[in-house]
C-alpha positions in Angstrom: -9.5 11.0 13.7 -12.6 11.2 15.0 -13.7 12.8 12.0 -13.0 10.3 9.4 -17.3 8.3 10.3 -19.1 11.5 9.9 -19.2 11.3 6.0 -21.5 8.3 4.6 -21.6 6.9 1.3 -25.0 7.6 -0.5 -24.9 6.4 -4.1 -27.7 7.7 -6.8 -31.0 6.2 -7.1 -30.0 2.8 -4.8 -30.3 2.6 -0.9 -26.8 1.6 1.5 -28.2 -0.1 3.8 -25.3 -1.6 7.2 -24.7 -5.0 6.6 -26.8 -6.9 8.9 -24.1 -9.4 9.7 -26.6 -12.8 11.0 -28.9 -12.1 7.9 -25.6 -12.3 5.6 -24.0 -15.4 7.2 -27.5 -16.8 7.4 -27.6 -16.4 3.9 -24.0 -18.6 3.7 -25.0 -21.2 5.7 -22.5 -23.7 5.4 -20.6 -22.4 3.2 -17.0 -20.3 2.0 -15.6 -16.8 1.5 -12.0 -16.5 -0.1 -10.1 -13.3 -0.3 -6.9 -13.1 -2.0 -4.3 -10.5 -2.1 -1.8 -8.1 -1.4 -2.6 -6.2 2.0 -5.2 -3.6 0.6 -7.8 -7.4 0.8 -6.1 -7.3 4.3 -7.3 -4.4 4.6 -10.7 -5.1 3.9 -10.7 -8.6 5.5 -9.9 -7.2 8.8 -12.5 -5.2 8.2 -14.9 -8.3 7.1 -14.4 -10.3 9.9 -15.2 -7.2 12.7 -18.3 -7.1 10.6 -19.6 -10.6 10.9 -18.6 -11.3 14.1 -20.9 -10.0 16.5 -23.5 -12.7 14.7 -21.3 -15.5 16.4 -19.8 -15.8 20.0 -18.2 -18.6 19.0 -16.4 -17.3 15.9 -12.8 -18.5 16.2 -9.7 -17.7 13.8 -8.8 -20.1 11.1 -5.5 -21.1 9.5 -4.7 -24.1 6.9 -1.2 -24.6 5.3 -1.2 -23.0 2.2 -3.7 -20.2 3.8 -2.9 -16.7 5.3 -5.7 -16.5 7.5 -9.0 -15.9 9.0 -11.9 -17.2 10.8 -14.4 -19.9 10.8 -18.4 -19.1 12.1 -19.6 -22.4 13.8 -22.9 -21.3 14.6 -23.4 -20.7 10.3 -20.7 -23.1 9.4 -18.8 -20.1 7.3 -15.3 -20.2 6.6 -14.0 -16.4 5.6 -10.0 -17.1 4.6 -7.5 -15.1 3.1 -4.2 -16.0 1.1 -2.1 -13.8 0.6 -0.3 -13.4 -3.1 0.5 -9.7 -3.7 1.0 -9.9 -7.1 -0.8 -12.0 -10.5 1.8 -14.0 -11.2 5.3 -15.3 -10.8 7.9 -13.2 -10.8 12.2 -12.8 -10.3 14.6 -9.9 -9.5 17.0 -10.5 -12.3 17.9 -6.1 -11.9 17.7 -3.7 -9.2 14.4 -4.2 -7.7 12.7 -0.8 -9.4 14.9 -0.8 -12.7 15.6 2.6 -14.5 18.2 1.7 -17.6 16.7 -2.3 -17.7 13.3 -2.9 -18.3 11.4 -5.4 -17.1 11.7 -8.8 -18.4 8.2 -10.3 -18.8 8.0 -13.9 -19.8 5.4 -16.7 -21.1 5.8 -19.7 -21.4 9.1 -19.7 -19.2 10.2 -17.4 -22.2 10.6 -14.0 -22.3 8.6 -11.7 -24.5 10.6 -10.1 -27.0 10.2 -6.9 -27.5 10.6 -6.4 -24.1 7.1 -5.0 -23.1 6.0 -1.8 -21.2 4.8 -1.8 -17.7 1.0 -1.7 -18.7 1.3 -3.6 -22.0 3.4 -6.7 -20.0 0.1 -5.9 -17.4 -2.0 -6.7 -19.9 -0.6 -9.7 -20.8 -0.6 -10.7 -17.1 -4.4 -10.4 -16.6 -5.1 -12.1 -19.5 -3.6 -16.0 -18.4 -4.7 -14.8 -15.5 -7.9 -13.9 -15.9 -7.6 -17.4 -18.0 -6.8 -19.0 -16.1 -9.3 -19.0 -12.8 -11.9 -19.2 -15.7 -10.8 -23.0 -15.8 -9.9 -24.2 -13.1 -13.2 -22.4 -10.9 -16.7 -23.4 -12.3 -18.9 -20.4 -13.4 -21.5 -21.2 -10.9 -18.9 -19.7 -8.2 -19.6 -16.2 -7.4 -16.2 -14.2 -8.4 -15.4 -10.9 -8.0 -12.0 -9.0 -9.1 -11.8 -5.6 -7.0 -10.8 -3.0 -9.4 -8.3 -0.5 -7.9 -7.8 1.8 -4.2 -7.0 4.9 -4.6 -3.8 6.3 -2.9 -3.4 9.8 -2.4 -0.3 11.3 -2.3 0.3 14.3 -2.2 3.2 17.2 -3.0 5.1 13.4 -3.8 4.7 9.9 -4.3 5.4 7.7 -1.5 9.1 7.4 -1.6 9.5 11.0 -2.4 7.8 12.8 1.6 4.2 12.3 -0.1 1.6 13.5 2.1 -2.1 12.9 3.1 -3.2 14.8 6.4 -6.3 16.2 5.1 -9.5 16.0 7.4 -12.1 16.3 4.7 -13.2 14.4 1.7 -12.2 15.7 -1.6 -15.0 17.5 -3.9 -16.0 16.1 -6.8 -14.6 18.9 -8.6 -10.3 18.0 -7.9 -11.3 14.3 -8.6 -10.2 14.1 -12.5 -7.4 16.3 -11.1 -6.0 14.5 -9.0 -7.2 11.1 -10.5 -7.2 11.4 -14.6 -3.6 10.1 -16.0 -4.2 12.4 -18.9 -2.5 15.0 -15.8 0.2 12.6 -14.7 -0.6 12.9 -11.5 1.2 10.0 -8.9 -2.1 8.9 -8.1 -3.3 8.4 -12.1 -2.9 4.4 -11.8 -5.7 3.4 -10.7 -8.2 4.3 -13.5 -5.2 3.1 -15.8 -5.5 -0.1 -14.3 -9.1 -0.5 -13.9 -9.8 0.1 -17.9 -7.6 -2.4 -18.3 -8.8 -5.1 -16.0 -12.7 -4.3 -17.2 -11.2 -4.8 -20.5 -10.1 -8.2 -18.9 -13.2 -9.3 -17.3 -15.7 -9.0 -20.4 -16.9 -11.9 -21.5 -16.4 -13.6 -18.6 -17.7 -15.3 -15.5 -16.3 -12.6 -12.9 -17.9 -9.8 -12.0 -16.1 -6.3 -11.3 -16.3 -5.0 -7.6 -15.5 -1.3 -8.4 -14.8 0.7 -5.1 -12.6 2.8 -6.9 -14.6 6.6 -7.4 -16.2 5.8 -3.7 -13.3 5.6 -2.8 -11.2 8.4 -4.3 -13.4 11.4 -2.1 -11.2 10.1 0.9 -8.6 11.5 1.4 -8.8 12.1 4.7 -9.1 8.5 5.8 -5.3 6.4 5.7 -3.2 6.7 8.1 -0.8 9.2 7.1 1.3 9.5 9.7 -1.2 7.3 12.7 0.9 4.1 11.9 1.0 2.5 15.6 5.0 1.9 14.6 7.7 4.2 16.4 9.9 5.4 13.5 7.7 4.4 10.8 7.1 7.6 9.1 10.6 8.4 8.9 11.4 5.1 7.8 8.8 4.3 5.2 7.3 7.8 4.6 3.4 8.0 5.4 0.4 5.7 4.7 -1.6 7.5 1.6 -2.5 3.7 0.5 -3.9 1.7 3.1 -7.2 2.8 5.6 -8.4 3.9 9.1 -10.8 1.2 10.4 -13.3 2.4 11.0 -13.5 3.2 7.8 -13.7 2.9 4.0 -13.5 -0.6 3.9 -16.5 -0.7 5.9 -18.3 0.4 3.9 -16.7 -1.6 0.4 -17.9 -4.2 3.0 -21.6 -3.0 2.9 -21.7 -3.3 -0.5 -20.0 -6.6 -1.0 -22.3 -8.0 1.1 -25.2 -6.5 -1.0 -24.2 -8.3 -4.2 -23.6 -11.5 -2.6 -27.0 -11.0 -1.2 -28.2 -10.3 -4.3 -27.0 -12.6 -6.2 -27.3 -15.7 -3.7 -31.5 -14.9 -3.6 -32.0 -14.7 -6.9 -30.5 -17.4 -8.2 
């Protein structure tokens, strides 16, 4: 486990320094930061709060109705909030959770779309509607980032097929396409597939992409795997090759996000 943090992401042709929590919160003074998403964004949030907490000894938990959790930094009057939203659209299970015979039914304007859409086509429709809603509701001057997919590293089968990720070193660059290129039809192909659709949906909008996928693809070694912290968890849910250990990869995500925010604020 200790080897996880012996690696550092070094981008080409630019420097990626560790975030300075005092300087960053100073830039954000009297502002708010919001995370919206599923447990992977919660993974991101926990790292974010741990990094920033050292800048304000008076930092405390924050909770509001309709939000999941967060923190308040009184020294800077900055609130970091998290709203848990596991899906991009309202849903209703009409059949089994993962239907094999029945198609998924996508609706628009309260009416089912005919003919029924395949999964990726339905995802595209949901994306387009979600992006349009964000553009309508939130002002263009507000900084908005859409985090691209966090890659999974299931080896030898999917999460429900005894897939595992007991690695002690990152993948080599030459291995990445074998793992993640959709043309190879592997169990981890979804990240790149969905990223293409997300990128297309965001073109011409005020929403910026936060592309953390490629750098994270290398880190097959950085998942909780069998170290889930709960008795019999692996036998019930299988290995966790989706979320990330902390400290770990999300700390580098924080460095990238805070640099992008800081650059945007300083450049106006």
